[in-house]
DOPANU-285347 format. One line per field, with one value per residue: residue in one letter; residue number from 1; x, y, z of N, C-alpha, C, O, CB in turn. Coordinates in Angstrom, 2 decimals, m for minus. Glycine has a CB too. Example, Ala and Ser with C-alpha at 12.3 -4.5 7.8 and 13.67 -1.06 7.14 Angstrom:
BEGIN
rest = [A, S]
nr = [1, 2]
n_east = [13.19, 12.85]
n_north = [m5.69, m2.25]
n_up = [7.80, 7.08]
ca_east = [12.30, 13.67]
ca_north = [m4.50, m1.06]
ca_up = [7.80, 7.14]
c_east = [13.20, 12.90]
c_north = [m3.30, 0.03]
c_up = [7.80, 7.87]
o_east = [14.24, 13.41]
o_north = [m3.32, 1.14]
o_up = [8.46, 8.04]
cb_east = [11.31, 14.08]
cb_north = [m4.47, m0.60]
cb_up = [9.05, 5.72]
***
This chain:
BEGIN
rest = [M, A, E, I, L, T, E, I, V, H, H, P, S, A, W, F, G, R, D, L, V, N, D, S, S, W, I, V, H, L, G, R, S, H, L, A, E, I, A, T, A, V, E, S, A, T, R, R, R, L, P, F, A, A, L, T, K, D, D, F, P, L, P, T, L, G, P, Q, L, R, Q, W, Q]
nr = [1, 2, 3, 4, 5, 6, 7, 8, 9, 10, 11, 12, 13, 14, 15, 16, 17, 18, 19, 20, 21, 22, 23, 24, 25, 26, 27, 28, 29, 30, 31, 32, 33, 34, 35, 36, 37, 38, 39, 40, 41, 42, 43, 44, 45, 46, 47, 48, 49, 50, 51, 52, 53, 54, 55, 56, 57, 58, 59, 60, 61, 62, 63, 64, 65, 66, 67, 68, 69, 70, 71, 72, 73]
n_east = [19.06, 19.59, 22.53, 22.18, 22.81, 25.14, 26.01, 26.78, 26.93, 28.59, 29.19, 29.65, 27.38, 25.31, 22.48, 20.08, 17.17, 16.53, 18.36, 16.46, 14.12, 13.06, 13.57, 12.09, 12.85, 13.77, 11.27, 9.03, 6.08, 3.84, 1.81, m1.94, m1.95, 0.56, 0.13, m1.91, m1.02, 0.41, m1.36, m2.61, m0.22, m0.35, m2.63, m2.35, m0.31, m1.55, m3.65, m2.48, m1.33, 0.69, 4.25, 4.88, 7.78, 8.82, 8.50, 9.64, 11.13, 9.80, 7.35, 5.66, 5.01, 6.02, 5.35, 5.81, 6.14, 8.19, 10.75, 11.82, 11.82, 13.99, 16.14, 15.33, 16.58]
n_north = [2.47, m0.59, m1.94, m1.60, m4.70, m4.61, m5.90, m9.45, m12.12, m14.00, m16.87, m19.87, m19.31, m18.28, m18.05, m19.02, m18.81, m20.87, m23.09, m23.81, m24.42, m26.95, m28.23, m28.76, m28.56, m26.14, m24.50, m23.61, m24.88, m22.70, m23.00, m23.08, m21.71, m20.07, m18.37, m17.15, m15.62, m13.92, m12.44, m11.32, m9.88, m7.82, m6.87, m5.02, m3.18, m1.98, m0.72, 0.82, 2.98, 2.97, 3.68, 2.01, 1.84, 2.64, 0.42, m1.60, m4.91, m5.25, m4.02, m6.06, m7.98, m11.78, m14.03, m17.42, m17.48, m16.00, m17.29, m19.19, m18.29, m16.82, m19.44, m20.69, m18.26]
n_up = [m2.66, m4.57, m6.54, m10.20, m12.31, m15.23, m16.47, m17.76, m15.51, m15.02, m13.11, m11.13, m9.51, m10.80, m13.25, m15.70, m17.29, m19.19, m17.95, m16.00, m16.64, m16.89, m14.61, m11.23, m8.69, m7.29, m6.77, m4.83, m2.79, m1.32, 1.86, 3.01, 5.14, 5.13, 3.14, 4.18, 5.92, 4.38, 3.78, 6.05, 6.79, 4.58, 4.33, 6.67, 6.64, 4.58, 5.74, 7.49, 5.33, 4.41, 2.47, m0.03, m0.91, 2.01, 3.53, 5.66, 7.13, 9.72, 9.67, 7.67, 9.52, 9.23, 10.99, 11.46, 7.86, 7.96, 9.11, 7.41, 4.99, 5.20, 5.81, 2.95, 1.40]
ca_east = [18.72, 20.53, 23.34, 21.46, 23.80, 24.56, 26.93, 26.53, 27.61, 30.22, 29.59, 28.65, 25.59, 24.37, 21.91, 19.19, 15.43, 16.64, 18.69, 15.88, 12.44, 12.60, 14.23, 11.07, 13.42, 13.74, 9.79, 8.33, 4.93, 2.85, 0.20, m2.82, m1.14, 1.15, m0.50, m3.17, m0.04, 1.06, m2.63, m2.49, 0.75, m0.58, m3.82, m2.06, 0.41, m2.40, m4.52, m1.67, m0.98, 2.74, 4.13, 6.09, 9.27, 8.91, 8.35, 10.86, 10.68, 9.00, 6.19, 5.47, 5.63, 5.74, 6.44, 5.94, 7.19, 9.50, 12.15, 11.08, 12.15, 15.54, 16.35, 15.16, 17.51]
ca_north = [1.66, m1.50, m1.73, m2.69, m5.14, m4.41, m6.83, m11.22, m12.58, m15.56, m17.22, m20.66, m18.81, m17.51, m19.38, m18.68, m19.26, m22.60, m23.86, m24.08, m24.65, m28.56, m28.42, m28.04, m29.04, m24.68, m24.31, m23.80, m24.14, m21.82, m23.78, m21.81, m20.93, m19.13, m17.30, m16.12, m14.81, m12.64, m11.62, m10.07, m8.73, m6.81, m5.30, m4.26, m2.71, m1.25, m0.11, 1.97, 3.11, 2.78, 3.82, 0.59, 1.79, 2.69, m0.42, m2.96, m6.09, m4.96, m3.20, m6.58, m9.59, m12.95, m14.80, m18.34, m17.73, m15.58, m18.25, m20.57, m17.34, m16.67, m20.15, m20.55, m17.12]
ca_up = [m3.57, m5.00, m7.95, m11.28, m12.93, m16.81, m17.28, m17.76, m14.63, m15.07, m12.20, m10.84, m9.35, m11.97, m13.80, m16.75, m17.36, m20.02, m16.57, m14.44, m17.02, m16.65, m12.83, m10.63, m7.60, m6.88, m6.88, m3.16, m2.70, m0.03, 2.13, 3.32, 6.35, 4.69, 2.33, 5.14, 6.76, 3.92, 3.60, 7.17, 6.75, 3.59, 5.06, 8.17, 5.96, 4.04, 6.90, 8.17, 4.69, 4.45, 1.03, m0.18, m0.50, 3.08, 4.18, 6.56, 7.49, 10.69, 8.88, 7.11, 10.03, 8.84, 12.08, 10.32, 6.99, 7.65, 9.07, 6.04, 3.93, 5.39, 4.91, 1.27, 0.82]
c_east = [19.92, 21.11, 22.39, 22.66, 23.74, 25.19, 26.65, 27.41, 28.20, 30.18, 28.81, 27.61, 24.95, 23.42, 20.76, 17.86, 15.80, 16.75, 17.62, 14.31, 12.23, 13.46, 13.11, 11.76, 13.30, 12.00, 9.56, 6.88, 4.26, 2.09, m0.33, m2.25, m0.62, 1.02, m1.48, m2.51, 0.67, m0.21, m2.54, m1.80, 0.65, m1.46, m3.80, m1.02, m0.40, m3.22, m3.61, m1.26, 0.50, 2.95, 5.19, 7.16, 9.79, 8.88, 9.86, 9.85, 9.83, 8.01, 5.11, 5.99, 4.92, 6.21, 6.67, 6.71, 8.00, 10.93, 12.32, 12.13, 13.48, 16.08, 16.42, 16.60, 18.72]
c_north = [0.66, m1.20, m2.48, m3.23, m4.57, m5.20, m8.38, m11.24, m13.93, m16.29, m18.67, m20.40, m18.54, m18.70, m18.38, m19.71, m20.56, m23.36, m24.72, m24.78, m26.57, m29.16, m27.70, m28.18, m27.38, m24.13, m24.46, m23.48, m24.12, m22.56, m22.20, m20.63, m19.37, m17.76, m16.32, m15.05, m13.40, m12.01, m10.57, m8.80, m7.19, m6.05, m4.96, m3.15, m1.14, 0.07, 1.44, 3.08, 3.75, 2.68, 2.00, 0.57, 2.02, 1.70, m1.63, m3.74, m6.42, m4.63, m4.65, m8.05, m10.75, m13.48, m16.64, m18.80, m17.21, m16.45, m18.84, m19.48, m17.14, m17.93, m20.63, m19.56, m18.26]
c_up = [m4.42, m6.44, m8.93, m11.94, m14.75, m17.29, m17.09, m16.80, m14.79, m13.86, m11.44, m10.05, m9.82, m12.81, m14.34, m16.64, m18.13, m18.78, m15.94, m15.91, m17.08, m15.25, m11.94, m9.20, m6.76, m6.35, m5.23, m3.17, m1.42, 0.34, 2.38, 4.42, 6.00, 3.94, 3.15, 5.86, 5.80, 3.92, 4.51, 7.31, 5.89, 3.95, 5.92, 7.58, 5.17, 4.65, 7.39, 6.86, 4.00, 3.03, 1.13, m0.02, 1.07, 4.10, 4.85, 7.11, 8.64, 10.31, 8.58, 7.79, 9.58, 9.83, 11.97, 9.50, 6.85, 7.69, 7.79, 5.05, 4.43, 5.32, 3.59, 0.76, 0.52]
o_east = [20.98, 20.55, 21.90, 23.57, 22.73, 25.13, 26.18, 28.48, 27.62, 31.31, 27.61, 26.83, 23.78, 23.66, 20.47, 17.65, 15.26, 15.86, 17.71, 13.69, 11.17, 13.84, 13.04, 10.96, 12.76, 11.88, 9.96, 6.39, 4.10, 1.41, 0.11, m2.17, m0.99, 1.52, m1.76, m2.99, 1.20, m0.13, m2.43, m2.07, 1.12, m1.38, m4.81, m1.01, m0.10, m3.37, m3.97, m0.83, 0.97, 2.26, 5.80, 7.77, 10.92, 9.14, 10.77, 8.66, 9.21, 7.27, 3.97, 6.76, 3.70, 7.44, 7.72, 7.54, 8.78, 11.84, 13.45, 13.12, 14.24, 16.94, 17.49, 17.47, 19.79]
o_north = [1.13, m0.52, m3.58, m2.44, m4.24, m5.39, m8.57, m10.64, m14.88, m16.43, m18.64, m21.33, m18.45, m19.90, m17.31, m20.82, m21.53, m24.08, m25.86, m25.79, m27.17, m30.31, m26.47, m27.79, m27.38, m23.29, m25.43, m22.38, m25.06, m23.08, m21.06, m19.40, m18.23, m16.63, m15.15, m14.00, m12.36, m10.79, m9.38, m7.64, m6.08, m4.83, m4.50, m2.11, 0.06, 1.24, 2.60, 4.14, 4.69, 1.96, 1.31, m0.23, 1.67, 1.92, m2.20, m3.63, m7.48, m5.36, m4.61, m8.89, m10.88, m13.58, m17.11, m19.71, m17.44, m16.45, m18.72, m19.94, m17.53, m17.79, m20.99, m19.97, m17.91]
o_up = [m4.82, m7.30, m8.71, m12.19, m15.38, m18.50, m15.97, m16.88, m14.27, m13.40, m11.18, m9.86, m9.44, m12.92, m13.81, m16.15, m17.60, m18.36, m15.50, m15.58, m17.31, m15.03, m11.83, m8.35, m5.66, m5.45, m4.58, m3.41, m0.63, m0.54, 2.23, 4.48, 6.28, 4.05, 2.90, 6.30, 6.20, 4.09, 4.24, 7.61, 6.14, 3.99, 6.45, 8.24, 5.16, 4.29, 7.55, 7.29, 3.36, 2.31, 1.95, 0.68, 1.41, 5.28, 4.25, 7.41, 8.73, 10.97, 9.04, 7.33, 9.51, 9.87, 12.43, 9.58, 5.93, 6.87, 7.30, 4.48, 3.54, 4.45, 3.11, m0.03, 0.02]
cb_east = [18.02, 19.91, 25.06, 20.33, 23.72, 24.65, 28.42, 26.91, 26.95, 32.30, 29.62, 29.06, 25.08, 25.53, 21.46, 20.01, 14.11, 18.26, 19.07, 15.53, 12.01, 13.12, 16.07, 9.47, 15.11, 14.34, 8.89, 9.02, 4.08, 1.96, m0.08, m4.21, 0.30, 1.62, m1.29, m4.08, 1.26, 1.96, m3.96, m2.06, 1.90, m0.89, m5.17, m1.21, 0.85, m3.13, m4.64, m0.12, m1.77, 3.64, 5.00, 6.33, 9.94, 8.34, 7.31, 12.14, 11.60, 9.33, 6.93, 5.76, 5.60, 6.12, 5.71, 5.45, 7.07, 9.63, 12.15, 8.43, 11.21, 16.00, 16.15, 13.36, 17.96]
cb_north = [2.55, m2.83, m2.44, m1.99, m6.78, m3.13, m6.55, m12.36, m12.48, m14.89, m16.05, m21.52, m18.13, m16.63, m20.86, m18.81, m18.02, m23.05, m22.85, m21.92, m23.74, m29.65, m27.41, m28.65, m29.86, m23.75, m25.56, m22.67, m24.55, m20.56, m25.23, m22.40, m21.85, m19.62, m17.98, m17.02, m16.00, m12.59, m12.37, m10.50, m9.39, m7.20, m5.19, m5.43, m3.96, m2.11, m1.46, 1.24, 3.24, 1.02, 5.77, 0.00, 2.88, 3.32, m0.88, m2.40, m6.70, m4.22, m2.25, m6.00, m9.83, m13.37, m14.45, m18.16, m17.83, m14.58, m19.52, m20.68, m15.97, m16.01, m20.41, m19.54, m15.60]
cb_up = [m4.38, m4.94, m8.00, m12.51, m12.60, m17.65, m16.86, m19.18, m13.66, m15.01, m11.60, m10.47, m8.89, m13.26, m12.61, m18.20, m18.40, m21.23, m15.48, m12.75, m19.05, m18.24, m12.45, m10.85, m7.93, m8.40, m8.00, m1.93, m3.63, m0.31, 3.86, 3.93, 6.72, 4.31, 1.17, 6.47, 7.28, 2.46, 3.83, 8.15, 6.24, 2.41, 5.26, 9.61, 5.12, 3.70, 8.40, 9.02, 4.68, 5.33, 0.12, m1.23, m1.33, 3.19, 3.33, 8.13, 7.57, 11.42, 7.10, 6.10, 11.64, 7.68, 13.82, 9.74, 6.14, 8.48, 10.13, 5.41, 3.75, 6.72, 5.16, 0.80, 2.08]
***
């Protein structure tokens, strides 16, 4: 499991909500095809009764959205 930070991060990559409230450049709007792809992946995982903690990227295929997510990451 990922480590939980307990101290404030002082680094240029750190941000606060107040820094983004008037900046929409980081917002991405998903299209209908991406939303349908997510719904299909959720339905597939649900049908197989996979516990959330056991899911991997292979259990949640996103053929067109996946590359976009990696790019945004």
